[in-house]
N, C-alpha and C positions, 0 to 999 in steps of 0.2 A: 555420737556424732558420726555421720556417715558421709562418704564422698562418692560421687558418681563420676566416672570417667566419661568425658564428652568426646565423641568421635565425629569427625567430619563426614564419615561414611554413613552416619545415621540419617535416614531420609528426612526426619523432622528437623534435625539440625541443619542439614543442607538447605532446606527451604528457608529456615530462619536466616542463615548466612546470606542466601541469595537476596532476600528482602533488605537486609542490613546494608549490603553493597549498593543496592539501588537507592536506598535512602541517603547514603553517604554521597553518591554521585549527584543526586538531586539537590541536596543541601549545599554542596560545593558550587553547583551551577547557579543556584539562587543567590549565594553570597557574591559570586563574581558579577552577576547581573546587577545586584544592588550597588556594588562599588563603582561600576563603570556603565551605568545606564545610559543608553543612547536610543532615543526614540526615533531615530532615522530622519528627523527633521533637519535638512541642511541649513535652515535659518537659525538654529539654536547655537549661540556662541558659547565658547568655553568661558567660565567665570573669569572676570577681570581682564577681558580682552580689549586691546586698543585697535581702532580702525582709522584709516586715513580716508578722508572724503574731500574730493575736489569741488570747487565752486560749481553749483548747478547739478552736482552728482547726487544720486540716491543710492543708499545701501540698504539691504534688507537683513535684519538681525532679529532673531527670537520672535518672529511673527509680526514685526513692525518694520516700517521704513523710516529712514532718517535722510533728509535732504538738506544740504547746505544751500540756503536760499539767498541770504543777504549778508554782506560785509558792511555792517552799520557804522563801524568806527575802527580806525587803526591810528592811535595817537602815541604809539611807541616812538622814542627818540630814534631817528634814522641811524643806521649802523655807521655811516660815514660822516656823522656830525657830532658836535659837542653840545650837549643840552645843559643849560644853566639852571633849569627849574628842577624842583624837588620831585614833582609828580612823575611817577614812573611810567605813565602811559597805560593804555588799555587797548585791547582788541575786543570788540563786541560783535557777535555774529548772531544770526537768526537761523535756527534749524527747525524745519517742519517735521514733526513726528506724527506718524499715522499708524494706528493699529485697529483693525476691523473698521468700524465706522467712527472712531474717535480720532480727531486731528487736533494738534496743539502746536503753536509756535513757541519754541523755547528760546529765550534770550540768554546766551551764555557769554561770559567774559573771561579773558585771560588773567586779568588782575584780580587777585583774591580779595580785594576790598569790595568787590561786586560779586554777584552770583556766578560761580564757575560751574555749577552743576544743577540739574533739574531732575525731578522724578516724574516719569511718565509710564503709566500702565504697568507698574510694578518693577520698573527698571530705572537705574541711575544712569544718566547721560552726563558726562563731565568733559569740558573742554580742557585738553592737556597742552596743546601747542597750535600755533598758527604760523604758516610759512607762506611766502618768503618774509624775511625781516625787512622792514622798509629802508630805503636808501633815499638820499636827497636828489639823486639823478635818476632819470628814467621815468617813464609814465607809470601812473598808479592804475593798475588794472586788476579788478577783483577776480577776473577769470583765471589769473595766475595763482590764486590762493588755494591752499589746502588746510584742512583742519585735522588734528589728531584728537579723536573722541574716544573716551574710555566708556565702555558699556558693561554693566553688570546687573545682576538681580538686586533690587533694592532690599535693604535689611527690613525685617518685619518687627 
């Protein structure tokens, strides 16, 4: 058995060390890029992000636009009333979703007995909250309403 002493002063070894260092830096850079890839698109949301959308407002997320177009129903028991019925009420809204040349009107509900989420162009759009909570006094004005929408990539 023989052993050879390796010296960093050996030109062949120096060249090999030089390339190993470059490979290590490149590998580390690729790993960091894969973990935190950002394609520079400002419309790309973080996974599991909630967005607040006012009535008539359009937001742009992940290459699509979502517009709160219609407050179709708000049958929740007013906050300053006592409701005798068992039905817990519902808020039904229409959101117009557009991506490229595809447009769809999504009907979303706050009551889980009805559809609370829809899948559009590979994304899940879910209605999480609607404000303001209704009261018996004061005018009913859809312009004052805001939605909290949860947007994420749809599971495959």
